[in-house]
C-alpha positions in Angstrom: -16.6 162.1 14.1 -19.2 162.1 16.8 -20.9 165.3 18.2 -20.3 163.7 21.7 -16.7 164.0 21.2 -16.8 167.6 19.8 -18.9 168.5 23.0 -16.4 166.8 25.4 -13.4 168.7 23.6 -15.1 172.0 23.5 -16.3 172.1 27.1 -13.1 170.4 28.3 -11.0 173.1 26.9 -13.2 175.8 28.4 -12.8 174.1 31.7 -8.9 174.1 31.4 -9.2 177.7 30.4 -7.5 176.9 26.9 -8.7 178.8 23.8 -8.4 176.2 20.8 -7.8 177.3 17.3 -11.0 177.3 15.0 -10.3 174.1 13.5 -9.0 172.1 16.5 -12.2 170.5 17.4 -12.6 169.1 13.8 -9.0 168.0 13.8 -9.6 166.1 17.2 -12.6 164.5 15.6 -10.4 163.2 12.5 -7.6 162.1 15.0 -10.1 160.1 17.1 -11.7 158.2 14.1 -8.1 157.5 12.7 -7.1 156.2 16.0 -10.0 153.8 16.4 -9.6 152.6 13.0 -5.9 151.8 13.2 -5.2 151.9 17.1 -5.7 148.0 17.5 -3.6 147.0 14.5 -0.6 148.9 15.9 -1.2 148.5 19.7 -1.7 152.0 20.0 -4.1 152.5 22.9 -6.4 150.3 25.1 -8.8 153.2 25.6 -12.2 153.0 23.7 -15.1 155.3 23.2 -15.1 158.9 21.9 -15.6 160.4 25.3 -12.6 158.2 26.9 -10.3 159.2 24.0 -11.1 162.8 24.2 -10.5 163.1 27.9 -7.9 160.6 28.7 -5.6 161.3 25.6 -6.6 164.7 24.1 -7.7 166.9 27.2 -5.0 165.0 29.3 -2.2 165.9 26.8 -3.6 169.5 26.1 -3.7 170.3 29.9 0.1 170.9 29.6 -0.2 174.2 27.8 -1.2 175.4 31.4 2.1 174.3 32.8 4.6 176.7 30.9 4.7 178.8 27.7 4.5 176.6 24.5 4.2 179.5 22.0 6.6 179.4 19.2 8.5 176.8 21.0 10.7 173.8 19.7 9.0 170.6 21.3 10.0 167.0 21.2 7.8 164.0 22.4 9.9 161.3 23.5 8.2 157.8 23.2 5.2 159.4 21.4 3.4 156.2 20.7 0.0 157.3 19.2 1.2 160.9 19.5 0.6 161.8 23.2 1.1 164.3 24.5 2.9 166.0 21.4 0.0 165.7 18.6 -2.7 167.3 20.7 -0.3 169.9 21.9 0.3 170.7 18.2 -3.2 170.8 17.4 -4.2 173.2 20.4 -1.1 175.4 19.8 -0.2 175.3 16.1 2.9 177.7 16.6 4.7 174.8 18.4 7.6 173.1 16.1 6.8 169.5 17.2 9.0 166.4 16.7 7.6 163.0 17.4 10.0 160.3 18.3 9.4 156.4 18.7 11.3 153.3 18.7 8.6 151.2 16.9 8.2 151.6 13.2 4.4 151.0 13.0 3.7 153.7 15.4 5.8 156.3 13.5 4.1 155.3 10.4 0.7 156.0 12.0 1.9 159.4 12.9 3.1 160.3 9.5 0.0 159.1 8.1 -2.0 161.4 10.6 0.3 164.4 9.7 -0.8 163.9 6.0 -4.6 163.3 7.1 -4.7 166.6 9.1 -2.3 168.6 7.0 0.0 169.1 10.0 3.7 169.6 9.8 5.7 167.3 12.3 9.1 165.6 12.3 8.5 162.0 13.0 11.5 160.0 14.0 11.8 156.2 14.3 14.7 155.6 16.7 15.5 155.1 20.2 15.9 158.0 22.2 19.4 157.5 23.5 20.7 157.2 20.0 19.1 160.3 18.7 20.3 162.4 21.8 23.9 161.9 20.5 23.0 163.5 17.2 24.2 167.1 16.9 20.9 168.2 15.3 18.9 167.2 18.2 21.1 167.2 21.4 20.3 170.2 23.4 18.0 171.6 20.7 14.7 171.6 22.1 12.9 174.2 24.4 10.7 171.9 25.9 10.7 167.9 26.0 7.5 166.1 27.0 7.1 162.4 27.7 4.1 160.3 28.8 6.3 157.2 28.5 6.0 154.5 31.4 9.5 154.7 33.2 10.9 155.5 36.5 11.8 159.2 36.8 15.7 158.7 36.8 15.6 156.7 33.9 13.3 158.9 32.0 15.6 161.9 32.9 18.7 160.3 31.3 16.8 159.5 28.0 15.1 163.1 27.9 17.4 165.8 29.5 20.0 165.6 26.9 17.5 166.9 24.2 16.7 170.1 26.4 18.6 173.3 26.0 20.0 175.0 29.0 17.1 177.0 30.3 14.5 174.7 28.9 12.3 172.2 30.2 11.6 168.6 30.6 8.1 167.7 31.5 7.2 164.4 32.6 3.6 163.2 32.9 3.1 161.2 36.0 0.5 160.2 38.8 0.0 162.1 42.0 1.5 159.3 44.0 4.9 160.1 42.4 6.5 162.1 45.2 8.9 159.3 46.4 10.0 158.5 42.6 10.7 162.3 42.2 12.7 162.5 45.5 14.8 159.3 44.6 15.6 161.1 41.0 16.9 164.3 42.6 20.6 163.5 42.3 20.3 161.9 38.8 18.5 165.2 37.7 21.3 167.1 39.3 23.9 164.9 37.7 22.3 165.4 34.2 22.7 169.2 34.4 19.1 170.1 35.8 16.9 170.8 38.8 13.4 170.0 39.6 11.4 173.3 39.0 7.7 172.5 40.1 4.8 170.0 40.1 1.5 171.0 38.5 -1.6 168.8 39.6 -4.5 168.9 37.2 -7.9 167.4 37.0 -8.9 165.9 33.7 -12.3 167.7 32.7 -15.3 165.3 33.0 -13.5 163.1 35.2 -12.3 162.6 38.8 -9.1 161.8 37.6 -5.8 164.0 38.9 -2.7 163.8 37.0 0.6 165.4 37.6 3.2 167.3 35.4 6.6 167.2 36.8 8.7 170.3 35.3 12.5 169.9 35.4 14.5 172.8 34.3 17.9 172.5 32.6 20.5 174.6 34.2 23.5 173.6 32.3 24.6 171.2 29.6 24.2 167.5 30.1 27.8 165.8 30.4 28.7 164.1 27.0 28.7 160.6 28.3 24.9 160.8 29.0 22.6 159.2 27.8 24.2 155.7 28.2 23.3 152.7 26.2 19.7 151.6 27.2 21.0 148.3 28.6 23.2 150.3 31.0 20.4 152.4 32.0 18.2 149.6 32.9 21.1 147.8 34.7 22.4 150.5 36.6 19.9 153.6 36.8 21.4 156.9 37.9 20.9 157.3 41.7 
């Protein structure tokens, strides 16, 4: 791990007013090295360089800790890929009970190896979200669902909200030009038993990039017919 990365993480956390555990910076260093070593083989990220990985992956993910209380919460990351945002959240707030879900086997194997390398306990699931959401052990079992997956809000909500307990939150990571997308998903969110709660715009430390966390609060149980098959979600997104 490089001193450069550790400096970026340390200063970035201070800029975000987040107090990291004593071993977090070292864990992020190991994570970065492991990602650079295996990332291209598993098609995990196109971002290269310690500074960019630290800022655009680690700090961007960790910033979600400022949007709501994650302490001792059960959290699932849908479409986790290389572990973002779930894994950095777990490193920064170890009390989180984290589950990482991805449909690609190689990515899930990467996450399992990373857990072993960092001695971090996490549940890693290789499956499609719409299938797992119908499993009793996972449906409406999580205080917080997070996702940085690239999908329209109405589609993302149908895949993610069934995992959230009533009273919990789904946090979607979006760009600041997502107003229209959020507005168009309002009826879909209501159909799924939830309501838009707030948006939090934040600047990634060390950059001029501003991202948005969209918080949706689960107000009641999601109707049993959701989520539908993914082909159906793609063909006829909720309006």
